[in-house]
Backbone as a chain_set.jsonl record, in Angstrom:
{"seq": "MQQDHALKVVNAARISYAKQNAAFGANDQKLARFLWEHGHTSPYRHSFYTFHWKAPLFVFRQAFKYQVGSTWRKYEVDGHTVSAEVFDVLFDTDKGCSWNEISGRYVNWDEEFYVPLVMRANPPHGNKQASHDLPAGFDHAGERERMIAECREAFRLYRERMDRGVAKEIARMCLPQNIYTQAYWTVSLQGVIHFLSQRLPDDAQFEIRRYAEGVYELVKPDLERLGIDRAALTAG", "coords": {"N": [[65.28, 131.592, 60.442], [66.327, 133.419, 63.259], [69.188, 132.552, 65.131], [70.787, 133.745, 66.944], [70.829, 134.512, 70.19], [71.01, 136.928, 71.643], [70.635, 138.862, 69.648], [68.037, 138.293, 68.819], [66.56, 139.243, 70.965], [66.82, 142.1, 70.903], [65.886, 142.651, 68.35], [63.268, 141.786, 68.572], [62.315, 143.786, 70.177], [62.656, 145.993, 68.5], [60.806, 145.583, 66.527], [58.564, 146.993, 67.01], [58.943, 149.381, 65.762], [59.093, 148.639, 63.189], [61.643, 147.759, 62.447], [64.887, 146.157, 62.17], [68.034, 144.656, 63.049], [70.883, 143.255, 61.38], [73.072, 142.256, 62.645], [74.52, 141.994, 65.927], [75.351, 144.771, 67.887], [77.216, 147.42, 69.642], [75.325, 149.388, 70.37], [73.12, 147.807, 70.524], [73.517, 146.337, 72.838], [73.224, 148.338, 74.772], [70.509, 148.927, 74.413], [69.334, 146.441, 75.085], [70.1, 146.179, 77.765], [68.792, 148.394, 78.852], [66.105, 147.662, 78.425], [65.885, 145.417, 80.086], [66.534, 146.459, 82.655], [64.441, 148.214, 83.081], [62.201, 146.712, 83.198], [60.976, 145.936, 80.82], [60.394, 143.225, 79.628], [59.33, 141.507, 77.735], [60.584, 141.215, 75.125], [62.621, 139.445, 75.774], [61.469, 137.003, 75.821], [61.589, 135.786, 73.391], [63.923, 134.555, 72.807], [65.101, 131.361, 73.437], [65.943, 128.363, 75.252], [66.956, 124.92, 75.394], [67.427, 122.64, 77.866], [69.005, 119.695, 79.054], [68.417, 117.999, 81.826], [69.717, 116.195, 84.614], [68.795, 115.256, 87.704], [68.076, 115.174, 91.281], [64.771, 114.241, 92.318], [63.473, 116.073, 94.047], [64.758, 118.451, 93.474], [63.932, 118.937, 90.864], [61.231, 119.429, 91.355], [61.353, 121.933, 92.492], [62.369, 123.379, 90.384], [60.494, 123.205, 88.413], [58.53, 125.179, 88.12], [59.577, 127.238, 86.658], [58.829, 128.09, 83.835], [58.242, 128.921, 80.481], [56.045, 128.352, 78.154], [56.054, 126.906, 74.859], [55.063, 126.2, 71.545], [55.853, 124.901, 68.434], [54.53, 125.085, 65.247], [53.238, 124.27, 61.957], [51.288, 126.064, 59.576], [48.507, 126.112, 57.306], [47.508, 127.974, 54.491], [44.956, 128.646, 52.356], [45.276, 126.071, 51.373], [48.018, 125.831, 51.146], [51.175, 125.28, 52.675], [52.393, 127.419, 55.135], [55.426, 129.133, 54.865], [57.074, 130.005, 56.982], [57.556, 128.972, 60.321], [55.358, 129.182, 63.098], [55.329, 130.856, 66.147], [53.572, 129.88, 68.814], [51.637, 130.463, 71.57], [49.163, 130.894, 72.847], [47.458, 128.957, 71.824], [48.578, 126.585, 72.446], [48.615, 123.175, 72.531], [49.587, 121.712, 74.627], [49.099, 123.246, 76.78], [50.989, 125.144, 77.483], [53.086, 123.791, 78.64], [56.491, 123.061, 79.143], [58.148, 121.023, 79.801], [59.47, 117.877, 79.855], [59.673, 114.795, 81.222], [61.286, 111.825, 82.553], [59.152, 109.045, 82.932], [57.839, 107.355, 85.619], [55.838, 105.582, 85.242], [56.394, 104.127, 83.034], [58.998, 103.183, 83.069], [61.425, 101.279, 84.935], [62.718, 102.456, 87.9], [66.135, 103.262, 88.421], [68.447, 102.317, 90.99], [69.529, 104.857, 92.081], [70.473, 107.62, 93.781], [70.518, 110.754, 95.568], [72.483, 111.826, 98.277], [73.471, 114.101, 100.68], [76.853, 115.054, 101.568], [77.429, 116.629, 103.716], [75.456, 117.446, 106.416], [72.656, 119.626, 107.062], [71.104, 122.268, 109.011], [68.056, 123.891, 110.058], [67.749, 127.337, 110.939], [67.039, 128.442, 114.315], [65.536, 130.735, 114.51], [64.163, 133.383, 112.471], [64.465, 133.188, 108.898], [62.674, 130.494, 107.931], [63.058, 128.845, 105.803], [65.698, 128.808, 105.264], [68.989, 127.288, 105.567], [71.86, 125.926, 107.236], [75.216, 124.622, 107.402], [75.66, 121.886, 109.583], [77.753, 121.628, 112.5], [81.237, 120.47, 112.526], [81.467, 118.544, 114.48], [79.122, 117.142, 114.425], [77.623, 113.997, 113.558], [78.09, 113.501, 110.592], [78.801, 111.534, 108.676], [77.637, 109.234, 109.764], [74.89, 109.909, 109.721], [74.537, 110.15, 107.003], [75.004, 107.493, 106.17], [72.791, 106.251, 107.355], [70.701, 107.422, 105.89], [71.294, 106.485, 103.319], [70.921, 103.746, 103.702], [68.163, 103.7, 104.226], [67.193, 104.545, 101.742], [68.031, 102.438, 100.077], [66.521, 100.374, 101.143], [63.97, 101.26, 100.504], [64.055, 101.021, 97.716], [64.384, 98.27, 97.513], [61.905, 97.339, 98.475], [60.288, 98.483, 96.556], [61.028, 97.097, 94.196], [60.277, 94.51, 94.968], [57.552, 94.827, 95.221], [56.749, 95.226, 92.573], [57.53, 92.756, 91.58], [55.566, 91.217, 92.677], [53.538, 91.763, 91.049], [52.411, 94.276, 91.052], [51.601, 97.348, 89.483], [53.94, 99.574, 87.838], [53.278, 102.293, 88.148], [52.055, 102.405, 90.587], [53.781, 101.103, 92.326], [55.948, 102.837, 92.443], [55.234, 104.824, 94.199], [56.166, 104.955, 96.816], [58.825, 105.568, 96.72], [61.825, 107.422, 97.497], [62.265, 111.062, 97.606], [64.73, 111.791, 96.703], [65.63, 110.388, 94.504], [67.307, 110.1, 91.347], [66.286, 111.691, 88.388], [65.479, 112.5, 84.951], [65.087, 115.167, 82.567], [63.858, 117.161, 79.824], [64.032, 120.606, 79.489], [62.578, 123.355, 78.25], [62.833, 126.768, 77.885], [62.249, 130.284, 77.982], [64.55, 133.066, 77.503], [63.867, 135.08, 79.249], [62.617, 133.554, 81.24], [64.829, 132.037, 82.062], [66.477, 134.024, 83.188], [64.857, 134.819, 85.31], [64.792, 132.432, 86.795], [67.559, 132.211, 87.436], [67.943, 134.535, 88.941], [66.57, 133.958, 91.252], [67.611, 131.539, 92.162], [70.397, 131.554, 92.19], [71.367, 133.181, 94.342], [72.822, 133.126, 97.696], [70.96, 132.319, 99.608], [69.334, 130.47, 98.452], [68.363, 126.998, 98.153], [71.008, 124.698, 98.578], [71.366, 122.534, 96.74], [69.763, 123.067, 94.402], [70.89, 125.456, 93.785], [73.397, 124.759, 92.863], [72.738, 123.652, 90.394], [71.698, 125.914, 89.19], [74.023, 127.409, 88.954], [75.319, 125.908, 87.022], [73.573, 126.247, 84.812], [73.839, 128.999, 84.523], [76.543, 129.237, 83.673], [76.315, 128.128, 81.145], [74.665, 129.925, 79.748], [75.965, 132.277, 80.091], [77.706, 133.617, 78.127], [75.777, 134.771, 76.36], [74.317, 136.392, 78.123], [76.289, 138.206, 78.922], [76.777, 139.556, 76.54], [74.394, 140.895, 76.38], [74.678, 142.658, 78.38], [74.268, 141.906, 81.015], [75.407, 140.916, 84.024], [76.565, 138.581, 86.564], [76.36, 139.784, 89.079], [74.34, 141.642, 88.637], [72.212, 139.934, 88.225], [71.759, 138.799, 90.734], [71.286, 140.908, 92.388], [69.417, 142.516, 94.877]], "CA": [[65.008, 131.946, 61.834], [67.531, 133.87, 63.936], [69.673, 131.702, 66.199], [71.548, 134.586, 67.859], [69.921, 134.795, 71.296], [71.035, 138.354, 71.978], [70.052, 139.624, 68.538], [66.591, 138.088, 68.822], [65.977, 140.104, 71.998], [66.708, 143.496, 70.471], [65.024, 142.74, 67.17], [61.895, 141.675, 69.048], [61.945, 145.12, 70.656], [62.632, 146.947, 67.375], [59.694, 145.334, 65.616], [57.576, 148.05, 67.251], [59.217, 150.451, 64.799], [59.284, 147.977, 61.896], [63.079, 147.759, 62.16], [65.681, 145.086, 62.734], [69.454, 144.66, 62.71], [71.394, 141.976, 60.899], [74.12, 141.81, 63.553], [74.44, 142.584, 67.26], [76.419, 145.741, 68.092], [77.312, 148.097, 70.933], [74.05, 150.028, 70.676], [72.169, 146.756, 70.872], [73.717, 146.009, 74.248], [72.607, 149.412, 75.554], [69.062, 148.745, 74.332], [68.972, 145.241, 75.834], [70.257, 146.477, 79.187], [67.71, 149.309, 79.206], [64.865, 146.891, 78.48], [65.893, 144.551, 81.257], [66.536, 147.25, 83.883], [63.182, 148.933, 83.235], [61.092, 145.769, 83.261], [60.376, 145.649, 79.515], [61.028, 141.914, 79.456], [58.714, 140.651, 76.709], [61.522, 140.804, 74.071], [63.465, 138.347, 76.239], [60.751, 135.74, 75.679], [61.73, 135.256, 72.031], [65.096, 133.687, 72.802], [64.811, 130.259, 74.346], [66.962, 127.328, 75.381], [66.531, 123.604, 75.838], [68.427, 122.01, 78.723], [68.779, 118.31, 79.457], [68.794, 117.924, 83.237], [69.641, 114.996, 85.452], [68.8, 115.833, 89.048], [67.148, 114.53, 92.214], [63.371, 114.587, 92.101], [63.07, 117.261, 94.796], [65.291, 119.61, 92.76], [63.026, 119.183, 89.741], [59.981, 120.023, 91.818], [61.625, 123.351, 92.688], [62.666, 124.013, 89.096], [59.404, 122.988, 87.461], [57.677, 126.359, 87.926], [60.22, 128.224, 85.792], [58.488, 127.679, 82.487], [57.513, 129.724, 79.5], [55.74, 127.312, 77.187], [56.04, 127.255, 73.442], [54.802, 125.125, 70.591], [56.139, 125.287, 67.051], [53.65, 124.333, 64.352], [53.078, 124.825, 60.613], [49.914, 126.384, 59.235], [48.167, 126.129, 55.886], [46.668, 129.076, 54.029], [44.449, 128.31, 51.018], [45.817, 124.783, 50.953], [49.482, 125.871, 51.037], [51.875, 125.38, 53.948], [53.089, 128.683, 55.354], [56.854, 128.832, 54.854], [57.662, 130.246, 58.297], [56.876, 128.367, 61.453], [54.713, 130.188, 63.929], [55.501, 130.702, 67.596], [52.192, 129.921, 69.267], [51.491, 130.196, 72.992], [47.763, 130.891, 73.264], [46.771, 127.754, 71.388], [49.456, 125.452, 72.712], [47.809, 122.031, 72.965], [50.135, 121.226, 75.889], [48.772, 124.234, 77.812], [52.163, 125.905, 77.891], [54.081, 122.981, 79.336], [57.761, 122.955, 78.434], [58.914, 120.106, 80.647], [59.222, 116.47, 79.571], [60.473, 114.085, 82.215], [61.155, 110.37, 82.635], [57.92, 108.641, 83.601], [57.9, 106.131, 86.415], [54.796, 104.653, 84.792], [56.882, 103.361, 81.882], [60.336, 102.633, 83.286], [61.823, 100.908, 86.288], [63.72, 103.394, 88.397], [67.423, 102.731, 88.851], [68.781, 102.609, 92.382], [70.47, 105.978, 92.036], [69.872, 108.666, 94.59], [71.427, 111.777, 96.092], [72.54, 112.041, 99.723], [74.548, 115.076, 100.904], [77.995, 114.686, 102.404], [77.349, 117.459, 104.92], [74.076, 117.689, 106.818], [72.359, 121.02, 107.377], [70.039, 122.494, 109.989], [67.332, 125.155, 109.934], [68.004, 128.232, 112.075], [65.912, 128.449, 115.258], [64.746, 131.943, 114.311], [64.373, 134.017, 111.166], [63.979, 132.532, 107.695], [62.493, 129.071, 108.176], [63.466, 128.094, 104.617], [67.159, 128.81, 105.17], [69.69, 126.221, 106.271], [73.304, 126.117, 107.346], [75.903, 123.365, 107.692], [75.852, 121.498, 110.966], [79.191, 121.686, 112.829], [82.06, 119.29, 112.223], [81.255, 117.551, 115.519], [77.932, 116.343, 114.123], [77.959, 112.726, 112.89], [77.655, 113.618, 109.193], [78.959, 110.242, 107.992], [76.646, 108.304, 110.282], [73.578, 110.3, 109.214], [74.539, 109.819, 105.578], [74.846, 106.046, 106.043], [71.407, 105.912, 107.673], [69.874, 107.83, 104.757], [71.565, 105.555, 102.217], [70.267, 102.474, 104.039], [66.727, 103.899, 104.038], [66.924, 104.584, 100.299], [68.19, 101.09, 99.531], [65.374, 99.591, 101.586], [62.822, 101.699, 99.706], [64.181, 100.426, 96.386], [64.136, 96.828, 97.645], [60.454, 97.161, 98.578], [59.75, 98.879, 95.244], [61.213, 95.978, 93.262], [59.468, 93.383, 95.427], [56.146, 95.122, 94.928], [56.541, 94.954, 91.144], [57.635, 91.295, 91.398], [54.285, 90.642, 93.07], [52.566, 92.089, 90.016], [51.879, 95.629, 91.182], [52.013, 98.211, 88.367], [54.998, 100.552, 88.119], [52.716, 103.578, 88.548], [51.721, 102.312, 92.007], [54.976, 100.69, 93.065], [56.857, 103.98, 92.592], [54.691, 105.842, 95.107], [56.888, 105.006, 98.089], [60.242, 105.855, 96.511], [62.205, 108.697, 98.121], [62.342, 112.249, 96.753], [66.098, 112.057, 96.267], [66.028, 109.589, 93.341], [67.674, 110.885, 90.172], [65.462, 111.596, 87.202], [65.977, 113.332, 83.853], [64.04, 115.893, 81.855], [64.167, 118.272, 78.927], [63.424, 121.857, 79.958], [62.667, 124.438, 77.278], [62.461, 127.968, 78.633], [62.696, 131.521, 77.346], [65.623, 133.774, 78.189], [63.24, 135.749, 80.384], [62.458, 132.542, 82.282], [66.162, 131.694, 82.563], [66.913, 135.115, 84.065], [64.055, 134.736, 86.53], [65.314, 131.27, 87.518], [68.877, 132.516, 87.983], [67.86, 135.589, 89.959], [66.04, 133.384, 92.49], [68.294, 130.329, 92.592], [71.831, 131.773, 92.356], [71.752, 133.774, 95.628], [73.263, 132.198, 98.738], [69.87, 131.815, 100.429], [68.65, 129.383, 97.747], [68.809, 125.69, 98.613], [72.327, 124.382, 98.014], [71.328, 121.617, 95.603], [69.29, 123.728, 93.181], [71.856, 126.518, 93.483], [74.463, 124.165, 92.049], [72.213, 123.541, 89.026], [71.615, 127.283, 88.676], [75.369, 127.799, 88.562], [75.593, 125.253, 85.755], [72.805, 126.934, 83.777], [74.455, 130.319, 84.328], [77.756, 129.095, 82.864], [75.919, 127.838, 79.77], [74.075, 131.105, 79.089], [76.787, 133.439, 80.437], [78.124, 134.423, 76.974], [74.648, 135.562, 75.862], [73.999, 137.418, 79.114], [77.328, 139.237, 78.873], [76.529, 140.372, 75.351], [73.222, 141.719, 76.668], [75.023, 143.602, 79.442], [73.765, 141.409, 82.299], [76.394, 140.09, 84.685], [76.038, 137.804, 87.696], [75.992, 140.713, 90.145], [73.025, 142.22, 88.309], [71.195, 138.888, 88.369], [71.494, 138.479, 92.131], [71.063, 142.132, 93.16], [68.053, 142.69, 95.393]], "C": [[66.317, 132.327, 62.521], [67.901, 132.896, 65.056], [70.495, 132.478, 67.218], [70.62, 135.031, 68.983], [69.863, 136.276, 71.619], [70.362, 139.186, 70.888], [68.536, 139.473, 68.497], [65.904, 138.992, 69.842], [65.77, 141.51, 71.466], [65.852, 143.635, 69.221], [63.554, 142.565, 67.536], [61.4, 143.013, 69.58], [61.784, 146.09, 69.489], [61.448, 146.729, 66.436], [58.597, 146.372, 65.815], [57.716, 149.187, 66.254], [59.471, 149.891, 63.397], [60.75, 147.991, 61.468], [63.715, 146.49, 62.722], [67.116, 145.236, 62.276], [69.882, 143.272, 62.252], [72.458, 141.401, 61.823], [74.006, 142.58, 64.863], [75.63, 143.505, 67.488], [76.35, 146.397, 69.45], [75.999, 148.764, 71.322], [72.975, 149.01, 71.064], [72.301, 146.378, 72.347], [73.079, 147.067, 75.145], [71.093, 149.262, 75.565], [68.625, 147.565, 75.187], [69.049, 145.49, 77.336], [69.139, 147.406, 79.662], [66.394, 148.552, 79.36], [64.789, 146.085, 79.766], [65.79, 145.358, 82.55], [65.204, 147.939, 84.137], [61.961, 148.009, 83.135], [60.383, 145.51, 81.954], [60.924, 144.295, 79.043], [60.427, 141.054, 78.358], [59.674, 140.313, 75.565], [62.414, 139.628, 74.471], [62.761, 136.994, 76.133], [60.997, 135.075, 74.325], [63.033, 134.498, 71.812], [64.845, 132.582, 73.813], [65.871, 129.175, 74.231], [66.29, 126.003, 75.733], [67.687, 122.965, 76.601], [68.016, 120.563, 78.995], [69.328, 118.172, 80.872], [68.784, 116.482, 83.727], [69.807, 115.489, 86.875], [67.904, 115.014, 89.965], [65.736, 115.063, 92.024], [62.985, 115.875, 92.829], [63.624, 118.541, 94.17], [64.396, 119.957, 91.58], [61.731, 119.832, 90.188], [60.161, 121.515, 92.103], [61.797, 124.068, 91.357], [61.472, 124.037, 88.16], [58.618, 124.262, 87.163], [58.29, 127.38, 86.976], [60.02, 127.836, 84.335], [57.867, 128.828, 81.709], [57.278, 128.789, 78.338], [55.784, 127.805, 75.758], [55.761, 126.014, 72.614], [55.098, 125.659, 69.193], [55.274, 124.433, 66.141], [53.577, 125.026, 62.988], [51.598, 125.015, 60.321], [49.733, 126.334, 57.722], [47.237, 127.293, 55.591], [46.261, 128.772, 52.596], [45.091, 127.03, 50.482], [47.318, 124.725, 50.833], [50.102, 126.028, 52.42], [52.597, 126.716, 54.038], [54.567, 128.378, 55.529], [57.507, 129.003, 56.211], [56.862, 129.517, 59.357], [56.414, 129.466, 62.394], [54.926, 129.861, 65.396], [54.151, 130.927, 68.244], [52.139, 129.56, 70.739], [50.029, 130.007, 73.362], [47.057, 129.591, 72.919], [47.649, 126.514, 71.523], [48.62, 124.291, 73.256], [48.327, 121.421, 74.256], [49.929, 122.222, 77.015], [50.014, 124.94, 78.346], [53.241, 125.097, 78.577], [55.351, 122.861, 78.51], [58.703, 122.022, 79.179], [58.507, 118.684, 80.303], [60.206, 115.631, 80.366], [60.291, 112.578, 82.089], [59.89, 110.019, 83.413], [58.107, 107.321, 84.322], [56.782, 105.158, 86.099], [55.336, 103.693, 83.734], [58.227, 102.692, 82.119], [60.485, 102.187, 84.731], [62.914, 101.867, 86.742], [64.997, 102.662, 88.778], [67.672, 103.118, 90.307], [69.899, 103.658, 92.4], [69.821, 107.154, 92.748], [70.952, 109.587, 95.147], [71.316, 111.843, 97.609], [73.701, 112.999, 99.988], [75.666, 114.525, 101.782], [77.948, 115.412, 103.743], [75.882, 117.749, 105.216], [73.887, 119.155, 107.212], [71.214, 121.094, 108.382], [69.337, 123.796, 109.656], [67.65, 126.031, 111.133], [66.798, 128.26, 113.009], [64.998, 129.654, 115.084], [65.001, 132.478, 112.901], [63.77, 133.211, 110.032], [63.898, 131.027, 107.896], [62.896, 128.216, 106.983], [64.982, 127.952, 104.533], [67.745, 127.599, 105.89], [71.169, 126.541, 106.291], [73.932, 124.78, 107.722], [75.951, 123.118, 109.196], [77.348, 121.436, 111.274], [79.902, 120.368, 112.556], [81.845, 118.189, 113.248], [80.01, 116.704, 115.312], [78.352, 115.092, 113.357], [77.43, 112.739, 111.45], [77.699, 112.259, 108.488], [77.903, 109.246, 108.455], [75.253, 108.618, 109.772], [73.454, 109.949, 107.739], [74.325, 108.318, 105.375], [73.412, 105.619, 106.353], [70.478, 106.271, 106.508], [70.052, 106.886, 103.573], [70.864, 104.226, 102.459], [68.757, 102.578, 103.836], [66.362, 103.892, 102.557], [67.018, 103.192, 99.682], [67.014, 100.198, 99.928], [64.127, 99.966, 100.78], [62.87, 101.095, 98.306], [63.94, 98.918, 96.441], [62.635, 96.557, 97.688], [59.765, 97.499, 97.255], [59.843, 97.726, 94.257], [60.361, 94.768, 93.669], [57.99, 93.599, 95.096], [55.84, 94.84, 93.454], [56.627, 93.456, 90.862], [56.327, 90.609, 91.778], [53.178, 91.014, 92.088], [51.964, 93.471, 90.1], [52.445, 96.515, 90.065], [53.081, 99.211, 88.802], [54.425, 101.841, 88.681], [52.293, 103.595, 90.008], [52.971, 102.005, 92.827], [55.912, 101.865, 93.336], [56.46, 104.942, 93.712], [55.466, 105.984, 96.406], [58.386, 105.213, 97.921], [60.586, 107.231, 97.079], [62.326, 109.83, 97.109], [63.74, 112.491, 96.196], [66.561, 111.148, 95.137], [66.363, 110.518, 92.18], [66.698, 110.616, 89.033], [66.053, 112.516, 86.14], [64.81, 114.012, 83.146], [64.656, 116.835, 80.84], [63.359, 119.472, 79.393], [63.647, 122.923, 78.902], [62.072, 125.692, 77.91], [62.989, 129.196, 77.899], [63.838, 132.135, 78.136], [65.074, 134.549, 79.381], [63.077, 134.776, 81.554], [63.787, 132.134, 82.887], [66.641, 132.753, 83.553], [66.153, 135.072, 85.389], [64.539, 133.58, 87.412], [66.64, 131.6, 88.193], [68.806, 133.552, 89.102], [67.352, 135.046, 91.293], [66.869, 132.225, 93.019], [69.82, 130.451, 92.657], [72.202, 132.353, 93.714], [72.041, 132.724, 96.703], [72.123, 131.636, 99.566], [69.017, 130.772, 99.707], [69.174, 128.048, 98.273], [70.058, 125.27, 97.855], [72.211, 123.571, 96.73], [70.845, 122.303, 94.329], [70.209, 124.886, 92.809], [72.994, 125.988, 92.622], [73.998, 124.008, 90.592], [72.093, 124.927, 88.394], [72.988, 127.767, 88.22], [75.757, 127.158, 87.233], [74.855, 125.904, 84.6], [73.424, 128.295, 83.474], [75.698, 130.225, 83.439], [77.406, 128.841, 81.399], [75.399, 129.077, 79.037], [74.902, 132.366, 79.324], [77.235, 134.25, 79.221], [76.995, 135.294, 76.415], [74.305, 136.686, 76.825], [75.028, 138.55, 79.082], [77.159, 140.133, 77.656], [75.355, 141.32, 75.57], [73.473, 142.708, 77.802], [74.524, 143.189, 80.813], [74.816, 140.491, 82.911], [75.783, 139.408, 85.912], [75.611, 138.715, 88.845], [74.623, 141.319, 89.9], [71.914, 141.203, 88.497], [70.797, 138.696, 89.825], [71.259, 139.718, 92.986], [69.616, 142.209, 93.608], [67.272, 141.424, 95.416]], "O": [[67.315, 131.621, 62.375], [67.044, 132.469, 65.829], [70.865, 131.927, 68.255], [69.721, 135.841, 68.758], [68.783, 136.822, 71.845], [69.606, 140.11, 71.186], [67.827, 140.427, 68.175], [64.788, 139.455, 69.607], [64.672, 142.058, 71.564], [65.161, 144.64, 69.055], [62.684, 143.137, 66.88], [60.221, 143.342, 69.456], [60.874, 146.919, 69.493], [61.126, 147.607, 65.635], [57.793, 146.614, 64.914], [56.744, 149.873, 65.934], [59.998, 150.586, 62.529], [61.068, 148.203, 60.298], [63.171, 145.84, 63.614], [67.391, 145.86, 61.251], [69.326, 142.258, 62.673], [72.723, 140.199, 61.795], [73.46, 143.683, 64.9], [76.778, 143.098, 67.312], [75.554, 146.01, 70.306], [75.601, 148.71, 72.486], [72.053, 149.311, 71.823], [71.301, 146.13, 73.019], [72.464, 146.736, 76.159], [70.458, 149.445, 76.604], [67.652, 147.668, 75.934], [68.172, 145.065, 78.088], [68.602, 147.223, 80.754], [65.654, 148.777, 80.318], [63.764, 146.071, 80.447], [65.039, 144.982, 83.45], [64.866, 148.222, 85.286], [60.829, 148.476, 83.004], [59.299, 144.927, 81.95], [61.796, 144.231, 78.177], [60.95, 139.979, 78.067], [59.597, 139.196, 75.052], [62.905, 138.899, 73.609], [63.387, 135.953, 76.332], [60.642, 133.911, 74.14], [63.231, 133.876, 70.769], [64.416, 132.855, 74.934], [66.596, 129.09, 73.24], [65.197, 125.976, 76.298], [68.777, 122.775, 76.062], [66.834, 120.255, 79.145], [70.538, 118.222, 81.092], [67.959, 115.667, 83.314], [70.835, 116.073, 87.22], [67.066, 114.246, 89.492], [65.543, 116.208, 91.616], [62.242, 116.689, 92.28], [63.024, 119.606, 94.318], [64.129, 121.131, 91.321], [61.187, 120.687, 89.49], [59.209, 122.283, 91.967], [61.416, 125.23, 91.219], [61.447, 124.817, 87.209], [58.089, 124.411, 86.061], [57.599, 128.296, 86.53], [60.929, 127.32, 83.686], [57.066, 129.599, 82.237], [58.213, 128.463, 77.607], [55.575, 128.988, 75.489], [56.186, 124.912, 72.961], [54.643, 126.741, 68.822], [55.277, 123.206, 66.243], [53.826, 126.228, 62.883], [50.759, 124.229, 60.762], [50.687, 126.495, 56.961], [46.301, 127.564, 56.343], [47.114, 128.652, 51.717], [45.406, 126.924, 49.297], [47.863, 123.687, 50.458], [49.619, 126.81, 53.239], [53.327, 127.097, 53.124], [54.926, 127.458, 56.265], [58.4, 128.234, 56.567], [55.635, 129.456, 59.291], [57.012, 130.539, 62.467], [54.727, 128.726, 65.828], [53.634, 132.044, 68.228], [52.552, 128.466, 71.122], [49.683, 129.081, 74.096], [46.155, 129.165, 73.64], [47.478, 125.529, 70.805], [47.995, 124.408, 74.31], [47.597, 120.688, 74.924], [50.511, 122.074, 78.089], [50.077, 125.291, 79.524], [54.224, 125.666, 79.054], [55.292, 122.589, 77.311], [59.918, 122.221, 79.177], [57.34, 118.319, 80.441], [61.42, 115.747, 80.199], [59.272, 112.108, 81.583], [59.597, 110.634, 84.439], [58.481, 106.311, 83.727], [56.763, 104.041, 86.615], [54.815, 102.592, 83.554], [58.562, 101.726, 81.433], [59.775, 102.65, 85.624], [63.911, 102.063, 86.047], [64.958, 101.587, 89.377], [67.16, 104.13, 90.787], [71.055, 103.358, 92.699], [68.75, 107.62, 92.357], [72.133, 109.241, 95.189], [70.219, 111.908, 98.164], [74.82, 112.728, 99.553], [75.45, 113.651, 102.622], [78.371, 114.879, 104.769], [75.155, 118.243, 104.354], [74.826, 119.829, 107.637], [70.466, 120.136, 108.58], [69.924, 124.695, 109.055], [67.807, 125.518, 112.241], [65.661, 128.121, 112.558], [63.827, 129.61, 115.461], [65.947, 132.065, 112.23], [62.699, 132.621, 110.177], [64.923, 130.357, 108.016], [63.062, 127.004, 107.117], [65.493, 127.087, 103.821], [67.082, 126.969, 106.714], [71.668, 127.319, 105.478], [73.269, 123.911, 108.288], [76.244, 124.022, 109.979], [78.14, 121.206, 110.36], [79.284, 119.318, 112.382], [82.019, 117.013, 112.929], [79.855, 115.663, 115.949], [79.321, 115.12, 112.598], [76.446, 112.07, 111.136], [76.756, 111.881, 107.792], [77.342, 108.504, 107.649], [74.503, 107.707, 109.423], [72.4, 109.505, 107.282], [73.551, 107.914, 104.506], [72.874, 104.728, 105.695], [69.572, 105.506, 106.179], [69.083, 106.53, 102.903], [70.283, 103.645, 101.542], [68.137, 101.644, 103.327], [65.353, 103.309, 102.16], [66.182, 102.813, 98.862], [66.566, 99.365, 99.139], [63.329, 99.101, 100.419], [61.836, 100.7, 97.767], [63.356, 98.35, 95.518], [62.146, 95.649, 97.015], [58.774, 96.869, 96.886], [58.876, 97.408, 93.565], [59.794, 94.088, 92.814], [57.278, 92.661, 94.738], [54.792, 94.281, 93.13], [55.899, 92.936, 90.017], [56.014, 89.539, 91.257], [52.022, 90.629, 92.269], [51.092, 93.813, 89.301], [53.631, 96.436, 89.745], [53.13, 99.637, 89.956], [55.009, 102.431, 89.59], [52.182, 104.662, 90.611], [53.183, 102.582, 93.893], [56.6, 101.881, 94.357], [57.262, 105.779, 94.125], [55.421, 107.042, 97.035], [59.142, 105.051, 98.879], [59.726, 108.11, 97.133], [62.469, 109.593, 95.91], [63.91, 113.319, 95.302], [67.752, 111.121, 94.825], [65.776, 111.591, 92.043], [66.337, 109.473, 88.756], [67.02, 113.23, 86.403], [63.691, 113.499, 83.131], [65.807, 117.253, 80.967], [62.161, 119.369, 79.656], [64.779, 123.351, 78.679], [60.946, 125.675, 78.408], [64.047, 129.148, 77.271], [64.072, 131.777, 79.29], [65.741, 134.662, 80.409], [63.357, 135.117, 82.703], [63.875, 131.908, 84.094], [67.149, 132.425, 84.625], [66.736, 135.266, 86.455], [64.678, 133.733, 88.625], [66.831, 131.31, 89.374], [69.529, 133.453, 90.093], [67.66, 135.602, 92.347], [66.834, 131.95, 94.218], [70.478, 129.529, 93.139], [73.283, 132.04, 94.212], [71.569, 131.59, 96.628], [72.28, 130.579, 100.177], [68.072, 130.243, 100.292], [70.294, 127.973, 98.779], [70.155, 125.461, 96.643], [72.877, 123.876, 95.741], [71.459, 122.137, 93.275], [70.293, 125.257, 91.639], [73.497, 126.694, 91.748], [74.783, 124.211, 89.666], [72.356, 125.095, 87.203], [73.098, 128.461, 87.209], [76.436, 127.776, 86.413], [75.427, 126.098, 83.528], [73.522, 128.696, 82.315], [75.88, 131.053, 82.546], [78.124, 129.29, 80.506], [75.662, 129.256, 77.848], [74.561, 133.425, 78.798], [77.156, 135.477, 79.266], [77.235, 136.44, 76.036], [74.034, 137.809, 76.399], [74.668, 139.721, 79.203], [77.377, 141.342, 77.739], [75.324, 142.417, 75.012], [72.596, 143.5, 78.149], [74.369, 144.038, 81.691], [75.086, 139.413, 82.382], [74.621, 139.64, 86.247], [74.61, 138.447, 89.51], [73.836, 141.494, 90.831], [70.8, 141.559, 88.884], [69.626, 138.457, 90.121], [71.051, 139.596, 94.193], [68.699, 141.993, 92.816], [66.111, 141.422, 95.825]]}, "num_chains": 1, "name": "protein.A"}
């Protein structure tokens, strides 16, 4: 199985002509760039990555939709196992899910949560989703301390509820959205590009933008080989 992410993209495109290359070259970059610029993105689904994330819960809820599911399974033909594994989407028993996260039903959450150093405000007009830093005169430290105190109180009540015999799956319901959780995220290169194009621009929420920047640095060498730079990702 090919492990070269860039080569898998162009060979997935060339299969239409029953051709493939053994190595990635200059002409391959031109082909990959052409495919991407003209919306022929299905070849980009055949390269995929698995990331291990640790992030606040609300960041995961924003990232969760960027999925292209895949299941790898072996098949038998006439009683013999097929030598190659098959990439199967239509019959994925997990219904295309490519996200596996810590379950609050099985573990006790640690008292670890995210609180920003600088508070932000929504603009009075225009994009209601946008935010900007509140001025230096705002009591950022005081607001942060109040948020931290609220989180600690929520965790205290969470632990007390379990001490009274309440199940983890119920006790967790009142925990704040800023608790840290972890997950494995498997996604195609097409999905990665879509994620980056929406979460790298300045109008994306600061917290998920920081994770997008981390993902970009990890896949940057592959994107550069395919002729896709950061400016192209965030254009338009």
